[in-house]
C-alpha positions in Angstrom: 146.1 -130.4 16.4 147.5 -131.6 12.8 150.8 -133.7 12.8 152.4 -131.4 11.0 152.1 -128.8 13.8 153.2 -131.2 16.1 156.2 -132.1 14.4 157.0 -128.4 13.3 160.4 -127.8 14.8 162.1 -131.4 14.4 164.4 -132.5 11.6 162.4 -134.6 9.4 164.5 -137.4 8.1 161.8 -138.8 5.7 158.3 -139.5 5.8 154.7 -140.2 4.1 151.3 -139.4 4.1 149.0 -136.5 4.7 150.5 -134.4 7.4 147.5 -132.4 8.0 145.8 -135.4 9.8 144.1 -134.6 12.8 145.7 -136.2 15.5 143.9 -136.0 19.3 146.1 -137.9 21.4 149.6 -138.6 21.7 151.1 -141.9 22.8 154.0 -143.9 23.5 152.2 -147.2 24.7 151.5 -149.0 21.8 148.4 -150.3 24.3 146.8 -146.8 24.3 147.0 -146.1 20.5 143.8 -146.0 18.6 142.2 -144.1 15.7 143.5 -140.2 16.6 146.5 -141.2 18.4 150.3 -140.1 17.3 152.5 -143.0 18.5 156.0 -142.3 18.9 158.6 -145.1 19.0 160.7 -144.6 21.9 163.7 -146.8 22.0 163.9 -147.7 26.1 166.7 -149.8 28.3 164.1 -152.9 28.4 161.9 -153.2 25.4 161.9 -151.2 22.0 158.9 -149.3 20.7 159.6 -149.9 17.3 158.7 -153.6 17.9 154.9 -152.2 18.7 154.3 -151.2 15.4 152.2 -153.6 14.3 150.0 -153.5 17.4 149.6 -150.1 17.2 148.4 -150.7 13.8 146.2 -153.7 14.9 144.5 -150.7 17.0 144.0 -148.0 14.2 146.7 -145.6 15.1 146.7 -142.6 12.6 150.3 -141.5 12.7 153.7 -142.7 13.8 156.7 -141.3 15.2 159.4 -143.1 14.9 163.7 -143.0 14.4 164.9 -146.6 13.0 163.2 -147.4 9.5 160.4 -149.0 8.8 159.2 -150.3 5.4 155.4 -150.3 4.1 154.0 -148.5 6.5 149.8 -147.7 5.5 149.8 -144.4 7.8 151.5 -141.1 7.9 155.0 -141.0 9.6 157.9 -139.4 9.7 161.3 -140.8 10.9 163.4 -138.5 13.0 166.9 -138.6 14.6 165.9 -138.9 18.1 162.3 -140.0 19.5 162.8 -139.6 23.4 163.7 -136.0 22.4 160.9 -136.0 19.6 158.7 -137.2 22.5 159.3 -134.1 24.7 158.9 -132.0 21.6 155.4 -133.1 20.5 154.0 -133.6 24.1 154.6 -129.6 25.1 153.3 -128.7 21.4 150.5 -131.2 22.0 149.8 -129.5 25.9 150.6 -125.6 24.4 153.4 -125.8 26.6 152.5 -125.8 29.9 155.9 -124.7 31.5 155.7 -121.3 29.6 152.7 -120.6 31.7 154.3 -121.4 35.0 156.7 -120.2 36.9 158.7 -123.4 37.2 161.7 -124.0 39.7 163.6 -127.3 38.9 165.9 -128.6 41.7 168.6 -131.5 40.7 171.4 -132.7 42.7 172.4 -136.0 44.4 170.6 -135.7 47.8 167.9 -133.1 49.5 166.1 -133.4 46.1 162.9 -134.3 47.6 163.3 -132.1 51.2 164.1 -129.1 48.7 161.2 -129.3 46.9 159.1 -129.5 49.9 160.4 -126.8 51.6 160.2 -124.9 48.6 156.6 -125.7 48.3 155.4 -124.7 51.8 157.1 -120.9 51.8 155.1 -120.5 48.5 151.9 -122.4 49.9 152.7 -119.9 53.2 152.7 -116.7 50.7 149.4 -117.9 49.0 150.7 -119.1 45.7 148.8 -122.2 44.1 152.0 -124.3 43.6 152.2 -127.5 41.9 155.0 -130.2 42.8 156.7 -133.2 40.9 158.8 -135.2 42.5 160.2 -139.0 44.0 157.0 -139.4 46.9 154.6 -137.7 45.0 152.7 -135.9 42.6 150.5 -132.7 44.2 148.1 -130.4 42.5 146.1 -128.4 44.8 145.0 -130.6 47.9 145.6 -133.8 45.7 148.4 -135.9 45.8 149.1 -139.1 43.9 152.3 -141.4 44.7 154.8 -141.4 41.9 156.4 -144.1 40.3 159.2 -142.4 39.0 161.7 -139.0 39.9 160.8 -136.8 36.9 157.8 -138.0 35.1 158.2 -139.5 31.4 158.1 -137.0 28.9 154.3 -136.7 28.2 153.1 -137.6 31.1 155.2 -134.4 32.5 153.4 -132.1 30.0 150.4 -133.7 31.0 151.0 -133.0 34.7 152.2 -129.0 33.7 148.7 -128.7 31.5 146.6 -130.1 34.7 148.2 -127.6 36.7 147.4 -124.8 34.7 143.7 -126.3 34.1 143.4 -126.3 38.1 144.4 -123.0 38.8 148.1 -122.9 39.7 151.1 -120.1 39.0 153.9 -122.2 39.8 155.5 -125.6 40.2 158.6 -126.8 41.9 159.9 -130.1 40.6 162.7 -132.3 41.1 164.8 -133.0 38.7 166.5 -135.9 38.0 169.9 -137.2 35.8 168.4 -139.5 34.0 165.6 -136.9 33.3 167.9 -134.6 31.5 169.7 -137.3 29.8 166.6 -138.9 28.3 165.0 -135.2 27.6 162.3 -135.7 29.4 162.0 -132.2 30.6 163.0 -131.3 26.8 160.8 -128.4 26.2 160.2 -127.0 29.6 161.0 -123.6 30.6 162.4 -123.0 34.1 162.8 -120.0 35.8 164.8 -121.4 38.2 167.5 -124.0 38.2 168.8 -125.2 41.8 172.0 -127.7 42.2 172.5 -129.0 45.7 174.9 -131.5 45.6 176.8 -134.1 44.3 177.6 -137.7 45.9 179.1 -141.0 44.3 175.8 -142.8 43.4 173.3 -143.7 40.5 176.5 -145.5 38.3 175.8 -148.4 36.2 174.8 -149.8 33.3 171.5 -148.2 32.8 172.1 -145.1 34.4 175.7 -143.2 33.9 178.8 -144.5 32.7 181.3 -142.5 35.3 181.0 -139.4 37.6 182.2 -136.9 34.9 179.0 -138.1 32.8 176.7 -138.2 36.1 177.5 -134.4 36.8 177.4 -133.1 33.0 174.0 -134.7 32.9 172.5 -132.6 36.0 174.5 -129.6 34.4 171.6 -129.8 31.0 169.1 -128.3 33.5 171.4 -124.8 33.4 170.5 -124.9 29.8 166.7 -125.1 30.8 166.8 -122.0 33.0 166.8 -118.4 32.9 168.8 -118.0 36.8 170.6 -120.3 38.6 171.1 -121.4 42.5 174.6 -123.3 43.7 175.1 -124.6 46.7 178.8 -122.6 47.4 180.0 -125.2 49.8 179.9 -128.2 47.3 183.5 -129.2 46.2 182.6 -129.3 42.3 181.2 -126.0 42.9 184.0 -124.0 40.7 182.9 -126.7 37.5 178.8 -125.8 38.4 179.5 -122.1 38.7 181.4 -122.2 35.0 178.5 -124.3 33.6 176.0 -121.5 34.2 175.7 -118.5 31.7 172.8 -116.6 32.5 172.1 -114.7 36.4 173.2 -116.9 39.7 173.0 -117.2 43.3 174.8 -119.1 45.4 173.7 -120.4 49.2 175.7 -122.1 52.0 177.3 -121.8 54.8 180.7 -120.3 53.6 180.7 -116.2 54.4 181.0 -115.3 50.5 177.4 -117.4 49.6 174.8 -114.3 48.5 171.6 -116.4 50.9 174.0 -117.7 53.8 173.1 -119.5 57.3 175.0 -118.2 60.2 175.0 -119.2 64.2 173.4 -122.8 63.8 171.3 -123.9 67.2 170.3 -127.2 67.5 166.6 -126.6 68.7 162.9 -128.5 69.4 159.7 -126.3 69.3 156.4 -128.7 70.2 158.0 -131.9 69.6 159.5 -131.2 66.8 163.1 -130.9 66.3 165.0 -128.7 64.0 167.7 -126.0 63.6 167.8 -122.7 64.1 170.0 -120.1 62.4 170.9 -116.4 61.4 169.9 -116.0 58.0 171.6 -113.5 55.7 170.1 -112.8 52.0 169.6 -110.1 49.2 166.2 -110.0 50.1 166.1 -110.2 54.2 167.7 -111.1 57.5 166.9 -112.6 60.7 166.6 -115.8 62.8 164.5 -119.0 60.7 163.8 -122.1 62.4 163.3 -125.3 60.1 161.4 -128.0 61.6 163.9 -130.6 60.0 166.7 -131.4 62.1 170.4 -131.6 60.4 172.8 -129.4 58.8 171.9 -130.9 55.6 168.2 -129.9 56.2 169.8 -126.4 56.5 171.6 -126.6 52.8 167.8 -127.9 51.9 166.1 -124.7 53.5 169.1 -122.6 52.0 168.1 -123.7 49.0 164.7 -122.9 49.5 164.8 -119.4 50.5 166.8 -118.6 47.6 164.0 -119.7 45.3 161.3 -118.3 47.8 163.3 -114.9 47.3 163.7 -115.1 43.9 160.1 -115.7 43.3 159.3 -112.4 45.3 158.2 -114.1 48.4 157.8 -112.4 51.8 159.7 -113.3 55.3 157.2 -114.3 57.2 155.8 -117.1 54.4 160.0 -118.1 54.4 159.7 -118.6 58.4 156.2 -119.8 59.0 156.7 -122.5 55.8 159.9 -123.7 57.3 159.0 -124.0 60.8 156.2 -126.1 59.5 157.5 -128.3 56.9 156.5 -132.0 56.8 158.4 -134.1 54.0 156.7 -137.8 54.0 158.9 -140.0 55.4 162.0 -137.7 55.1 162.6 -136.9 59.6 158.9 -137.1 59.5 157.7 -136.2 63.1 154.7 -138.4 63.6 151.7 -136.5 66.6 152.3 -138.8 70.1 150.9 -136.3 72.7 152.8 -137.9 75.1 156.8 -137.1 76.4 158.3 -139.1 73.6 159.0 -138.6 69.5 158.6 -140.7 67.0 160.2 -140.0 63.5 159.6 -141.7 60.0 162.9 -142.2 57.4 163.6 -143.0 54.4 167.3 -143.7 55.7 168.0 -147.7 54.5 171.4 -148.0 54.2 174.4 -147.9 56.8 175.6 -144.2 55.7 171.9 -142.7 55.7 171.1 -144.7 59.1 174.7 -143.3 60.3 174.1 -139.7 59.5 170.6 -139.9 60.9 171.5 -141.4 64.5 173.8 -139.4 64.9 171.7 -136.2 64.2 169.2 -137.3 66.1 171.1 -137.9 69.4 171.9 -134.6 69.9 167.5 -134.3 70.3 167.2 -136.8 73.0 167.0 -137.0 76.6 166.3 -140.4 77.1 166.5 -143.5 74.9 167.4 -143.5 71.3 165.3 -146.3 69.7 165.7 -147.4 65.9 163.5 -149.9 64.4 164.3 -151.4 61.0 164.4 -154.4 58.6 166.4 -154.6 55.6 165.0 -155.3 51.5 165.2 -158.7 49.9 166.8 -159.6 47.1 169.6 -156.4 47.5 173.1 -156.9 48.4 173.6 -158.6 52.2 176.8 -156.4 52.7 173.4 -153.9 53.2 171.9 -155.9 56.3 175.4 -156.5 58.2 176.9 -152.9 58.0 173.0 -151.8 59.1 173.1 -154.1 62.1 176.9 -152.5 62.9 175.5 -148.8 62.4 172.5 -149.8 65.2 174.3 -151.3 67.4 177.0 -148.9 67.9 174.8 -145.8 67.9 171.2 -146.6 69.2 170.3 -147.7 73.2 167.8 -150.4 71.6 167.6 -151.6 67.9 164.2 -153.6 67.2 164.4 -155.9 64.2 161.6 -156.2 61.9 161.0 -157.0 58.3 160.9 -154.5 55.4 160.4 -155.7 51.9 161.6 -159.1 52.1 160.4 -160.0 48.3 161.2 -163.5 47.7 163.5 -164.0 50.7 163.0 -165.9 53.9 162.2 -162.6 56.8 164.1 -164.7 59.0 167.3 -165.3 56.8 167.6 -161.4 56.3 166.9 -160.8 60.3 169.4 -163.4 60.8 172.4 -161.0 58.5 171.2 -158.4 60.4 171.9 -159.9 63.9 175.6 -161.2 62.4 176.3 -156.7 62.0 174.7 -156.1 65.5 176.2 -158.6 68.0 179.7 -157.8 67.7 178.7 -154.4 68.8 176.8 -155.4 72.4 174.0 -153.1 71.8 170.8 -153.8 73.0 168.2 -155.5 70.2 164.6 -157.0 70.1 163.8 -159.0 67.0 159.8 -158.4 66.1 159.2 -159.9 62.6 155.9 -159.0 62.0 156.6 -155.3 61.1 153.4 -153.8 62.5 153.5 -155.9 65.7 157.6 -154.6 66.1 156.4 -150.8 65.7 153.1 -151.6 68.3 155.5 -153.1 70.5 158.3 -150.3 70.7 155.3 -147.8 70.8 154.4 -149.3 73.9 157.5 -150.0 75.3 158.4 -145.7 75.3 159.7 -144.0 78.5 159.5 -140.4 78.7 162.2 -138.7 76.8 162.7 -141.3 74.6 162.6 -140.9 70.3 161.8 -143.7 68.4 163.2 -143.9 64.9 161.4 -146.3 62.2 163.7 -146.3 59.6 164.0 -147.9 56.1 160.8 -147.8 54.0 159.6 -143.9 54.8 156.9 -142.5 52.5 156.8 -146.3 50.8 152.7 -147.2 51.6 153.2 -151.0 51.1 155.5 -154.0 51.7 156.4 -156.7 49.7 156.3 -160.3 50.0 157.5 -163.1 48.2 153.4 -164.2 47.0 152.3 -160.9 47.7 152.4 -157.0 48.0 150.3 -155.7 50.9 149.4 -151.9 51.9 151.6 -150.6 54.9 152.4 -147.4 55.8 155.0 -146.8 58.5 153.7 -142.8 59.5 150.0 -144.4 59.3 150.8 -147.8 61.4 152.8 -145.6 64.2 149.5 -143.3 64.5 147.7 -146.2 65.1 150.0 -147.5 67.5 149.9 -144.1 69.8 146.3 -144.1 69.1 146.0 -147.7 70.9 148.3 -146.3 73.7 145.7 -143.5 74.2 142.7 -146.0 74.2 144.5 -148.3 76.6 145.1 -145.3 78.9 141.4 -144.4 79.5 139.7 -148.2 79.2 
């Protein structure tokens, strides 16, 4: 594609050189620059792409898009006001606007994005749709899963993913859209069929994120400028503000009787060792009973968001029921099959509030002991350790204290801080510093009716120590521990 075709539609402040030059790659990392590349200089929080122009030139880059004046460039260049938006624009054009060839569903909100995207994809898959997924845990195209480095990829990487989905036969894509992704124009140029707002909680306020809650909310609401129809949680306190930001068609979901898609008669239910919630659904497309194979009222809200997206996409009620009954989200109240009369759950809860919510929710499904296993990350606020120890001591019948990602800290010092929180509660606990040994030991101790909750790391597949990072997956390790128990029984 010619440079002039890529930058068509951008307001060019000044430039020089032959704009008809052929471009066969777009890069924002100077290390990837080569002949045929357009290097887009993006100013980031940590570094500035303009500082690496000399490196790109040394690697024979063909053209440069920048936002700061730079003298004596000997390759074609163009200067614009905002190269973040410029990167998104040229990336979208380079790949031929792939979002326009997919039914795009974007989900934003403080909590629930990951689970709601997996639920939506599960329903669409049950309907026979070929749906890609982009999010915090992983990116999924067909049967291929790649672990994600950020919730919403940089704009070039996002467009490359969408193009790959089109090439590989996907007809739709459901993605998490973070406030950062919206604020930094990573989704600029994307064409969303449906935009979803789940909720808003105090989070992501800081020097490299948002200055205030008002700014945080405003960033999320940018999604509605990029979608044809909106879906909003009717029960959030900021509903009126969110609704006012929607100019096009809008549907609401929630428990409020005025919601367009609503759940009533919520009932805690367990099906084949899968804990969840059953409810009566009312919607513009279908009505009836639904079982969500994940526990908690918050997952009813996630399910309602997914149901609304599925209804707008023309999905059948059978697909809704099947997809939600069998839903599995890595590290989010993830059931591990045991084949025995006890349950094992893996969850990402890694602070006091999320652990308290999780244990209170799961307590209603336990006939035996509620056992929680967790540690705390090193190089993070010590207060989190005291608080999580207190929560576990009060709400669990037995706590197994182990390591998480100790990073540069001494694992035993972290454990000592957790003990400071748990000991005043009088709750029963054991200390097993090695996380693998802790999981194996906890599974061996399980009794009929027990539920074991392995908390803190969720979907992570690594463990970070001072001198190394190793592969470690809680779900995988729990599965191995259960297999070892089975082998011992037949020995």
